[in-house]
C-alpha positions in Angstrom: -0.7 24.7 4.3 0.9 21.3 4.4 4.5 21.1 5.4 6.9 18.3 4.8 10.2 17.4 6.4 12.8 14.8 5.5 15.5 13.2 7.6 18.2 10.9 6.4 19.6 7.9 8.3 22.7 6.2 7.0 26.3 5.1 7.5 28.0 7.3 4.9 31.4 5.7 5.3 32.5 3.2 2.6 35.6 0.9 2.7 38.3 1.0 0.0 36.6 -0.2 -3.2 33.1 0.1 -1.7 30.3 1.2 -4.1 26.9 0.7 -2.4 25.3 3.4 -0.3 22.1 2.7 1.7 19.9 5.2 3.4 16.5 5.5 5.1 14.8 8.8 4.2 12.0 9.5 6.7 9.4 11.9 5.4 6.8 13.6 7.6 3.8 15.6 6.6 1.9 18.0 8.9 -1.0 20.4 8.3 -2.4 18.3 5.4 -5.9 19.4 5.9 -9.0 17.7 4.4 -9.2 16.0 1.0 -10.4 18.3 -1.8 -10.6 21.3 0.5 -7.3 22.9 -0.4 -8.5 24.5 -3.6 -5.9 22.9 -5.8 -7.8 19.8 -6.8 -11.3 18.3 -6.2 -11.5 15.0 -4.4 -13.5 12.0 -5.6 -14.5 8.7 -3.9 -15.9 5.5 -5.4 -17.2 2.7 -3.3 -17.1 -0.6 -5.2 -19.3 -3.4 -3.7 -19.1 -7.1 -4.6 -22.6 -8.2 -5.4 -21.7 -11.7 -6.8 -23.8 -14.7 -5.7 -21.2 -15.9 -3.3 -21.8 -12.9 -1.1 -25.0 -14.4 0.2 -27.5 -12.7 2.5 -25.3 -12.0 5.6 -22.2 -10.6 3.7 -24.5 -8.6 1.3 -26.4 -7.0 4.1 -23.1 -6.2 6.0 -21.6 -4.8 2.8 -24.6 -2.5 2.3 -24.4 -1.3 5.9 -20.6 -0.7 5.5 -21.1 1.3 2.3 -23.8 3.4 4.0 -21.4 4.0 6.9 -18.6 5.0 4.5 -21.0 7.4 2.7 -21.6 9.1 6.0 -17.9 9.8 6.4 -17.5 11.5 3.0 -17.0 15.3 3.5 -19.7 17.5 1.9 -18.6 18.8 -1.5 -16.6 15.7 -2.3 -17.5 14.0 -5.6 -18.6 10.4 -5.2 -20.3 7.4 -6.7 -21.1 3.8 -5.9 -20.4 0.8 -8.2 -21.6 -2.7 -7.8 -19.7 -5.6 -9.3 -20.3 -9.2 -10.2 -19.7 -10.6 -13.7 -19.9 -7.0 -14.9 -19.8 -3.6 -13.3 -22.8 -1.3 -12.7 -23.2 2.3 -11.7 -25.5 2.2 -8.6 -25.4 5.9 -7.9 -25.8 8.4 -9.4 -28.4 7.0 -11.8 -27.1 8.3 -15.1 -26.3 6.8 -18.5 -24.2 9.6 -19.9 -22.3 12.7 -18.8 -20.8 13.1 -15.3 -21.0 9.9 -13.3 -20.2 11.5 -10.0 -22.1 14.0 -7.9 -21.0 16.2 -5.0 -21.9 15.0 -1.5 -24.8 16.7 0.2 -27.4 15.6 2.7 -29.7 14.9 -0.2 -27.2 12.9 -2.4 -26.1 11.0 0.7 -29.6 9.9 1.4 -30.3 9.0 -2.3 -27.0 7.0 -2.5 -27.9 5.1 0.7 -31.3 4.3 -0.6 -29.8 3.0 -3.9 -27.3 0.8 -1.9 -30.1 -0.7 0.1 -31.7 -2.1 -3.0 -28.6 -4.2 -4.0 -28.9 -8.0 -4.2 -26.4 -10.7 -4.7 -26.1 -12.8 -7.9 -23.7 -13.7 -10.7 -20.0 -14.3 -10.9 -16.9 -12.2 -10.2 -14.9 -10.3 -12.9 -12.9 -7.6 -11.1 -11.3 -6.2 -14.2 -14.7 -4.7 -15.2 -15.0 -3.1 -11.8 -11.6 -1.4 -12.1 -12.3 -0.2 -15.6 -15.7 1.3 -14.7 -14.1 3.1 -11.8 -11.6 4.7 -14.2 -14.4 5.8 -16.6 -16.4 7.2 -13.7 -13.4 9.2 -12.4 -12.7 10.4 -15.9 -16.2 11.8 -16.4 -15.5 14.6 -13.9 -12.2 16.3 -15.0 -12.0 18.5 -12.0 -11.6 15.5 -9.8 -7.8 15.1 -9.5 -7.6 13.3 -6.1 -9.1 9.9 -6.8 -9.7 7.2 -4.3 -11.7 3.9 -4.3 -12.6 1.2 -1.8 -13.0 -2.2 -3.3 -14.7 -5.1 -1.5 -14.7 -8.7 -2.7 -15.5 -12.1 -1.2 -14.7 -14.7 -3.8 -12.3 -16.0 -6.4 -11.9 -13.8 -9.5 -13.4 -15.6 -12.6 -11.1 -14.4 -15.3 -7.6 -14.9 -16.6 -4.8 -13.3 -14.5 -3.6 -11.4 -17.5 -7.0 -9.8 -18.0 -7.1 -8.5 -14.4 -3.5 -7.4 -14.7 -4.3 -5.4 -17.8 -7.1 -3.6 -16.0 -4.9 -3.0 -13.0 -2.3 -1.5 -15.3 -4.9 0.9 -16.8 -5.8 2.1 -13.3 -2.2 2.4 -12.1 -1.2 6.1 -11.7 -4.8 7.2 -12.2 -6.5 6.4 -8.9 -5.7 4.9 -5.6 -7.6 1.9 -4.2 -7.8 0.2 -0.8 -8.9 -3.4 -1.1 -10.7 -5.6 1.4 -11.8 -9.2 1.3 -14.6 -10.5 3.5 -14.5 -14.2 4.5 -12.0 -16.7 3.3 -13.1 -17.6 -0.2 -11.1 -14.9 -2.0 -7.4 -15.1 -3.0 -4.9 -12.8 -1.5 -2.7 -13.3 -4.6 -5.5 -11.9 -6.8 -6.0 -8.8 -4.8 -2.6 -7.8 -3.4 -1.3 -6.8 -6.9 -4.2 -4.4 -7.2 -3.6 -2.8 -3.9 0.1 -2.5 -4.4 -0.2 -1.0 -7.9 -2.8 1.4 -6.9 -0.9 2.6 -3.8 -3.5 1.2 -1.4 -3.8 -1.3 1.4 -5.1 -4.9 1.6 -6.7 -6.7 4.5 -9.0 -9.6 5.4 -12.3 -9.0 7.2 -13.0 -12.4 8.7 -16.5 -11.7 9.8 -19.2 -9.6 7.9 -20.0 -7.8 11.2 -16.6 -6.2 11.0 -17.1 -4.5 7.6 -18.9 -1.4 8.9 -16.1 -0.3 11.2 -13.5 -1.1 8.5 -15.2 1.0 5.8 -15.6 3.9 8.2 -11.9 3.8 9.1 -10.8 3.7 5.5 -13.0 6.6 4.4 -12.0 8.7 7.4 -8.3 8.2 6.5 -9.0 9.1 2.9 -10.8 12.2 3.9 -7.8 13.3 6.0 -5.5 13.3 3.0 -5.4 16.9 2.2 -2.3 16.6 -0.1 -3.7 15.2 -3.3 -0.4 13.8 -4.6 3.3 13.9 -3.8 6.3 12.6 -5.7 9.6 11.4 -4.3 12.4 12.5 -6.6 15.8 10.9 -6.5 18.8 12.6 -8.1 22.0 10.5 -8.4 25.3 11.6 -10.0 26.5 10.8 -13.4 27.8 7.2 -13.7 25.8 6.0 -10.7 22.9 3.5 -10.5 19.7 3.8 -8.4 19.6 0.1 -7.2 16.1 0.5 -5.7 13.7 2.9 -4.0 11.3 1.2 -1.6 8.7 2.4 0.8 9.4 0.5 4.0 7.0 2.1 6.5 4.1 1.8 7.2 4.2 -1.0 4.6 6.8 -2.5 2.2 6.2 -1.4 -1.3 8.9 -1.5 -4.0 8.6 1.7 -6.1 11.7 1.0 -8.2 9.8 -0.1 -11.3 7.5 2.9 -11.2 10.2 5.5 -11.9 9.3 8.3 -14.3 12.0 10.4 -15.9 12.4 13.9 -14.6 15.7 14.5 -16.3 18.9 12.6 -17.2 19.9 12.2 -13.5 16.6 12.4 -11.7 13.7 9.9 -11.4 10.3 10.5 -9.9 8.5 7.9 -7.7 4.8 8.1 -6.9 3.7 8.3 -3.3 0.0 9.2 -3.7 -2.1 11.4 -1.3 -0.9 12.3 2.2 -2.5 13.1 5.5 -0.6 14.1 8.7 1.7 11.1 8.8 5.3 9.8 8.4 6.6 7.3 5.8 10.0 5.9 5.5 11.8 5.1 2.2 14.9 2.9 1.6 17.1 4.3 -1.1 20.1 2.3 -2.4 22.7 3.9 -4.8 25.7 2.2 -6.5 28.6 4.6 -7.1 31.9 4.3 -8.8 34.5 3.6 -6.1 36.8 6.6 -5.2 40.1 6.9 -3.3 40.4 6.8 0.5 39.5 10.2 1.9 37.3 11.4 -1.0 33.6 12.4 -0.5 30.7 12.5 -2.9 27.0 13.3 -2.8 25.4 10.0 -3.5 21.8 11.2 -3.9 19.5 14.1 -3.4 16.0 13.0 -2.3 13.2 15.5 -2.6 9.5 15.5 -1.8 7.7 17.4 -4.6 4.1 18.6 -4.7 3.1 19.9 -8.1 6.4 21.5 -9.2 7.3 22.8 -5.7 10.0 21.1 -3.7 8.6 20.7 -0.1 11.5 18.9 1.6 15.0 17.5 0.8 17.4 15.1 2.2 21.0 14.4 1.2 22.6 11.0 1.0 26.4 11.1 1.3 29.4 8.9 0.7 32.9 9.1 2.3 35.6 6.5 1.6 37.7 5.5 4.6 40.2 2.9 5.7 38.9 2.9 9.3 37.1 -0.3 9.7 35.4 1.0 12.9 33.6 3.4 10.6 33.0 1.4 7.5 31.6 -1.8 9.2 29.0 0.0 11.2 25.4 -0.7 10.0 22.9 2.1 10.5 20.2 1.0 12.9 17.4 2.2 10.6 18.8 0.5 7.5 19.3 -2.8 9.3 15.8 -2.7 10.8 14.0 -2.1 7.5 16.2 -4.5 5.6 14.9 -7.1 8.1 11.3 -6.0 7.7 11.5 -6.3 3.9 12.9 -9.8 4.2 10.2 -10.6 6.8 7.4 -9.8 4.2 9.1 -11.9 1.6 9.7 -15.0 3.7 6.1 -15.0 5.1 4.7 -15.0 1.6 7.1 -17.6 0.4 6.4 -19.8 3.4 2.7 -19.6 3.0 2.9 -20.4 -0.7 5.1 -23.4 0.0 2.6 -24.6 2.7 -0.3 -24.2 0.2 1.3 -26.7 -2.2 2.3 -29.2 0.5 6.1 -28.4 0.6 6.3 -28.5 4.4 10.1 -28.5 4.5 10.3 -25.1 2.7 7.3 -23.7 4.6 8.9 -24.6 7.9 12.3 -23.0 6.9 10.7 -19.8 5.6 8.3 -19.3 8.4 11.0 -20.1 10.9 13.1 -17.4 9.4 10.0 -15.1 9.6 9.7 -15.8 13.3 13.3 -15.0 13.8 13.1 -11.7 11.9 9.9 -10.7 13.6 11.6 -11.1 17.0 14.8 -9.3 15.9 12.9 -6.3 14.5 10.3 -6.1 17.3 7.4 -6.8 15.0 5.0 -8.0 17.7 2.0 -8.0 15.4 3.8 -10.4 12.9 4.8 -12.6 15.8 1.3 -12.9 17.1 0.0 -13.8 13.6 2.8 -16.3 13.1 1.9 -18.1 16.3 -1.5 -19.0 14.8 0.3 -20.8 12.0 3.4 -22.3 13.6 4.4 -23.6 17.1 7.5 -21.5 18.1 10.2 -23.6 19.8 13.0 -21.0 19.7 12.3 -17.6 18.3 15.9 -16.4 18.3 17.0 -19.5 16.3 13.9 -19.5 14.1 13.0 -23.1 15.1 9.3 -23.8 14.5 6.9 -26.6 13.7 3.9 -26.2 11.4 0.6 -26.4 13.3 -1.5 -29.4 12.2 -4.7 -27.5 12.1 -4.8 -23.9 11.1 -7.8 -21.7 10.4 -7.8 -20.4 6.9 -8.6 -16.9 8.1 -5.5 -16.9 10.3 -3.3 -17.8 7.3 -4.9 -15.1 5.2 -4.5 -12.5 8.0 -0.8 -13.4 8.2 -0.5 -13.1 4.4 -2.3 -9.7 4.1 -0.4 -8.3 7.0 3.0 -9.5 5.8 3.9 -6.1 4.3 3.0 -4.1 7.4 6.1 -2.9 9.2 7.1 -1.5 12.6 9.2 1.5 13.0 12.6 1.4 14.8 12.1 1.3 18.6 13.6 4.3 20.3 15.8 3.7 23.4 
């Protein structure tokens, strides 16, 4: 039986006239079990393989090997299917034209699916909206599958209007989760990141086709370890207050504010997706009506809910004080994650400016990124930034753009921009 705990980190003291309360809520799950094995909901996996002409022989062969390796990681009894996508989407396995479009994993179905994947060939364009929509239809064909996860692989630019892809992403949002990977450097991070973020998944670049197999294995192993099909973060705030934002800040930055669903007049629900044995941190900001010095108020009640059962709870508090030693203190966790969220933003803004030739803005933004990465101890971000800029003074954020940068290094920095580090313990 999965167990959740919640811990709150904040400075609860507000100055005279103060209104904004910030807190980090750290949620940990243990004993999650295996996906689909808890009895409450069946799990389903879909592997979506780009078979457009740009894949070529090397990437296509690597993708097929990766898909076969991912199939080997799917736990027996899990429902699954394989989709190929180019200018349209096709059901590769199971070979059906009506009825259930997923089958349960067995030794026989695994071998059949692997044989079907081996026959795939590259050709045609890239229209990702059709891939997302077919995945939704396939999941919907087996009602008992309630924990839905997909892996999507692409290698090239999407050949459709952005609003068409966005509409398909909207249709999938809240219905299934999707981890997205791009192989090579001819795809656009800006096309794929919104899919991964909306579908509570991850995004990354696979620079070399030879790296695909290990990546697919790792993604599927992680998915199979998510024994909690779905959990919701519920935030109650008092009458007259405003929930300014709710953001996941670890292991990645993901703004959940706009995904609020109404639980009741004072409570909103925010999706978190499936869970394995892991910890995630959330930044909750509440704006209250100011109270007199010495008064106290409960600013928020943050709960982790699975089904209709409250699994964990944390309380965010507010106390008004005229002691500046108390009110000016910034909680270490809040400060750390505020910096990490800004780091993600300035990396993306800096790379966007660099792409259009605005070197001044790019230098300023990426310099700030170097400074924030150093301040927050994000060594991975610093290492990736060093491949794009020459660092003269990390503490001051003084950098120079490198004259020659590998495109894969820029894309790796872009895709990793939302990955965060946790607060270093003394």
